[in-house]
N, C-alpha and C positions, 0 to 999 in steps of 0.2 A: 141357649138351652140350659146352661149351667145355672144362670140366674133364676130361671123358672123353677128348676129343681130345688134350689136353695130357698126360694120363697115358699114352696108347697111342702117341702120335706125337711125343714130345718131341724126337726127333732132327730133325724137320722144322718144328716150330712154335717161333717165337721168343717170342711173347707172346699172351696171351688177355685179354679183358675180359669179365667176367660181371656182368650187371645182374640183381640179385635172384636169384642162383643159389646153389649149394652144391656142394662136392666130395663125395667118398665119405665115408660115416660112419666107416669104418675105414681109417686111413691105409695099412694093409698092402694094401688093394685097389688101390692106385695105386703103380706102380713106374716113374716116369719115368727114361729112360735118359740124359737131359741136362737142364740147367737150362731152365726156362721162366719168363719174367716174367709174373706173375699180378696182375691188377687186379680186385678185387671191389668193386662199387658196390652199396650196400644201404641201404634205409631201415629205421629202427628200429621203425616202425609197420606193417611189411609183415605182412599177415595171411595171405598165400598161401604164401610161403616165409619163415617167421619169422626175424627177425634172430638170435635166440638158438638156432635149430635147432628141430627137431620131426619130424613125420612127414607124408608125402604119401600120398594114396590112389592106388594103382597101377591102379585100375580094378575093374570088377565081378568078384567071385570071386577077387581077388588080395589079398595081404596089404599092409598099409601099409609104406612104405619110410621108414626113419629117415634124417635128414640132419643134418649139423653146422651150427652157427651160422656167421655171417659171420666172426667173430673166429677161430674154430677152423679154418674153411676156409683162411683166409689164413695162419694160423700153421702149418698142415700144409705148405703150399707153401713157406713160409719155411724149414722144416726140409729139405724135398726139395732146395731151392736152396742149402743150406748157409749161410743167413743167421744173424746173431746172434740170440740168443733174446729180446732186448729190442726193443721197437718205440718209435718216436718219432713224435709228431704234429708235422709241420713246416710245414704250409701248409693252405690251404683252397681249394676250387674251387666255382664256381657250377654246380650240377647241376639243381636243381628250381626252376622259375620261380615256384611257389606259396610257396616258403619264402624268408625273408630274415633275415639276421643284423642285429643292432642297428646295425652300422656299414657295412652294404652288402649286396650280393647273394651274397657267397661264404660260404654257410652250411654247406657240406659239409666235414667234417674229413678230412684226409688223414693216415693212419697208415702209416708205411713201416718196413720192417725193413732194417737196415744190414748190411754185411759179407757180402753174398751172393757166391757163386761167379760168375765171368764168365758172362754170359748170364742170370743169375737175378735176380729181383726179386720183392718181395711188397708190395703196397699194398692198403689198405682205405679206400675213400671212404665214410664214414658220413653218411647223410642223416638228421638228427634229425627225428623225427616224419614221415619220408617213407614212403609206401606202396609197393606192389608195382610200380606203373606211374607213376613220377614224370613230371611235365610237364617235359620236357627243355628246358633253357635254350639260348640261342644259343651259349654258350661250351662246352657239353658236348662236342660233336663234336671241336672243336679240342683240348680237354684230353685226350681219349682218344687221339687221333692223336699228340699229343705224347708220351704214355706209350709207344705203339708205336714211334715214331721213336727214343726214347731207349733202346730195347731190341731192337736187331737181332739176328738169329741169329749167334752167334759162329762 
C-alpha cells in the first residue's frame, strides 16, 4: 500500500517504509510526479512475499498477481528518483531480535543508491534468513524514524 500511495501522491509524500512489501511488477504502472524517499525492509527467507519476487493469490476466482523482488522494487524507485545505477552497502542496522551477526546485533545490511534528485532516496535493508514478520528490535523504530527525518519533503 505504501508503494501505491507513493506512486499516486508523490507530490504530498516525502518518504515511505515498506516492511516485506513490493512495488508494481511493471515500472510503467507507477508514474510519481516528484521524488519520494523509499525504504524497503525485507527478509531473505520471507515465504509470504518472497524476497526474489513471485505471485500472490488475489482471492477466490481472481488471477494471481505478480510482484517484483525486493532488489527490483528498490531499483525501480532509484530510477524514479534519478539515483545512480549502482548501489553501495554502507552500514548495518539491528532489525530482527532473533538474528545476530558474529560481532553484535546489527545483522541487517543497508544498501543505498547514491546521486538521487533532491527529495529522493532508495534504501534496501536486507534481513538475512529473516521471515515475513520479523521480531522487531528496540532499535528498529528509531532507525526508521531516522530515515524519515533525513528525507523531508522538498
